[in-house]
N, C-alpha and C positions, 0 to 999 in steps of 0.2 A: 551448539549448532554444528552442523557439518561445515567443513571447510571447502567443499565443492558447491558451486552455485549453478543455477539456471536462472538468468535475469533477462526479462524482456520489458523492462520498464522505461527504456528511453529510445531515441532515434540514432543513437550512436554506434549501434552494432552493425557489423558488416552484413549486408544483404537482409537486414531486419530479421535475422534469425535468433537473436538472443545471445547472451554471453555465457560461457561455461568456464569452469576452472575455479581458481582461487580469487581472481579479481576481474572485474569487468573492465571494458574499454574506457569507461568514464573514470575508473579508479575506485569504484565501489567494491567493498569487500563482500564476501559471501554472507557474513553476519549481517551487514547492513541491508543487503537485498532481501534477506529473510524477514527481517524486522519490518521493513517497508511493506513486504507482501502481507504480513499479518495485520499491520495498521490499516492498510487499504481494505482488507476483508472485514475488520471490525467497523470501519466507516460505512461500508456498503450495508452491513447488518444494521447499523444504527439508522441508516436512511430508510430501509425497509420497515423497521419498527416504527418510524415517525410517519410514514406514508399513510395518509387517510386520517391522521390525528392532527393536522395542521392547526385547526381552530382550538384544540385542547392543550396545546404546549404553552407553558407559561413563560414569561420573561426569565424567570430563574432557570428554567430548563434550557432556554437558548444560551444564556450566560454560561452555564455549566458545560454545555457542548463546545462552545467556542473557547 
């Protein structure tokens, strides 16, 4: 991953503008910020896939996701 970041994941940034550079105000590295962005994107995709299928999801599916 790139060692420069743009992170807007928390409220700790000055002026709510996001962090750039090698590390955020919170101490998060660029790698961690990128991984969290990808995880968030995957969870949003999972939510879209499950939407409208609430009655069709099994207990096994719920255990797998959680």
